[in-house]
N, C-alpha and C positions, 0 to 999 in steps of 0.2 A: 504493499499499499504506499508506504513512505517513498520507496524508490520510484514508483510510477508517478507519484505526485511531483517529485523532483524533476523527472523527465518532462512531464507535461508543463511544468512551470518554465523550464528552459525553452521548450518548443512553442509556448504560447497556446497550448491546447487546453480545452475544458476537460476536467477529470471528474467523473462520477464513479463512486465505489459503492457496490451493492453488498449488503450483509443481511444475514437472517435476523440478527439481533444486536443492539448496542447496549452493553451493560449500563445500568443507571449510574453506577459509581463513576464510570468513565465519562458519561455525559456531564456529571456534576463536577468532576475533577479531571479535565483533559490533561493527558501526559503521554510521554513516549511517542511512539509512531503515530498515534491518533492525533495528538496535539501538533506535531511537526507537519503532518499531511494537511491538516486544516490550515496551518499557516501558509502552506504552499498553494492554497486555493482549492483543495479538494472539497467536493460536495458528496456527502455520505448519505445513503438512503437504505432504509430497511425494506426488505421484500425481494422479489425476483424481478429481473430486468426483462422487458419486452423488447426484443431486438427489432421487431417489425416496425416500431415507432421511431426508430433512429435512422438518419441518413449520414453518410460520410463519417462513420464511426468505426473505430477499431475495438472489437471485443476480445478481451483477454480472459480466458476461463480461470477459475480458482486454481491457485498453485502453478499457473503458467503452463498447464497441461495442454500444449498446442504444438502442432508440427512445426510451426514457425520458430520454436525454440531451438530446433536442431542446428540451425545455422550458427548461432553463437556458441553452442556447446561444442561444435566441431572445431572452432577456433581455440577453445579451452583445451581440447584434446591435443591439438597440435602444439600448444604451448607446453603442455605436460611432457610430450615426447621430446621437445627440445631441451627442457629442463633436465630430464633424465639423462640425456646425452651429455649435457654440460657437467652433471654431477658424476658421470662415469658409473651409473648404476646398471648392472646387467639385469637385475630383476626389480620389479616394483609392483606393489599392491596399492589400491586406492580405496579409501573408505569415506563415505559421507551418509548421514542420515537422510531419510526421505519423507516428504509430504505426499505429493502425487507421484514422486519418483522420476519426474521428467529429466532432471539433470543427470541422475545416475543411469537412466536408460540410455539417453543419447550419448553419454560419455562412453559407456560400454560399447555401444554400437560403433562409435567413431574410432574406438581403440581395438575393435575386433581384428584378430590376426596379429596383434602386437605382443601377445603373451602377458599383457597387463590385465589383471582381473579387478573389476570394480565390485566392491562389497557395499551393501546398504542395509538399513534396518527400517521398518515401517514405524513412523511416529504418529501419523494421523489415524490410521486404521490398523488392521491386522495384516498378516501376510497375504491372505486371499484378496483383500482390498488392493494391496499394492500390486499384485500380479494382474488384477483387473485393470488398474491404471496403466500398467506397462502395455497390456494387450490392446488398449484403445488406441495407442500410438504406434505399436509395432507388434504384429501378430506372431512374427518369427521369434520363438523363445531363445534361439541361439544368441540374440543380441540383448537378452535380459540380464541385469546384474544378478549377482549372488546375494540372496537374502539371508541375514542372520537375525536371530530373535533372542529375546531375554526370557528367562523362565517366568518372571513376573510380568503381568499385563499392565501396561500403563495407558491412561486415558489422556488424549491430547489436551494440552492446556491446563491440566490439573497440576496442583503443586505436590511435590514429593520431597521429603527431606533429603533423601539420597541424591536427588538432582542437585539441590543447592550445595550439598557437601562436596560432590565431585567438581562442580563448577568453581567452588571456592578454592579447592586444592589446586585445580588447574591454574587459577590466578596466582596463587602463592608460588607454585613450582615453576611456571613457565613465563610469568609476567605477560601472559596473553589473555585477553578477555574474550570469552566465547559467548555465543548466543545462549539464552537460558531456556529456550523453548525446544530446540532440536538437539543441540550439542550435548547436553547432560546424558540423554539416553544413548547418543552416539558413542560417547566415551565409555559408558558402562559396558556397551557391547564390545568395544575394542579391548577393554581390560578383561572381559570374560572370555575372550578368544585369542589370547596371546599365542596359543599353539598354532593358530592359523596365520597370524601376522608375524611370522618369523623372518620374512624378507623385509627390506626397507618399505615402509608404508607411508603413503601421502594421505594425510587427513585433510579433507577440504572443509575449511571454516565456513559456517553458515551465514556469517554477516549478521545483520539485524541487531546491532548493538544498541540502537536507540530504543528498541523495545525492552531492553533490560531495565530501563527506568521504571516502567509500570510493573514488570515482573518482580523486581526487588521490593516494590511497594506492597505487592500482593503477599510475598513471603514474609515481609515484616508484620503485616496485619495477621497472618495466620500463625506465625511462630514466635 
């Protein structure tokens, strides 16, 4: 939401963002991505969009699950191949957590045949949901990333003490701030599967640091 609002501000485009529900607390206390996107001129609406009532409009589905995403991710894949060569790495694994899985899918497809394996974990739904998302964009399962799961089921957007704890340890040990929505589960999966990640592994940071402002406030209220 915030990234799209910034792009639209630069381009001078109108930006409407549709959601099922806006929490009352956020309406009363704008913060994080929501606040910054509003400052960029975003218009947010509750409910479903009727695309037939719009002209000259680009529609971006939730999670960026669109075939047009492939172009940019192909560039990312090429950058990774160049980086691996510069680092002199004969082997490389890639891990990133998934919402719709679009990035992981097109990254694995772009790297197919390079011996690089892309691993991911579902953060929004379960494994079947993620496979469904993959299949909507690419029916050939050869190009699908390898899915890793956690023994415990986590609900997207819900607060978990272990999420905060691993996020905080990462800050202390690496001096890198990670996203609080996707990356905590991602790192739990990595740490639970060190037997898989024996080769050099590239963890793809999820960005979204502005959203940590509201996430930290939620953790503070709960704990």
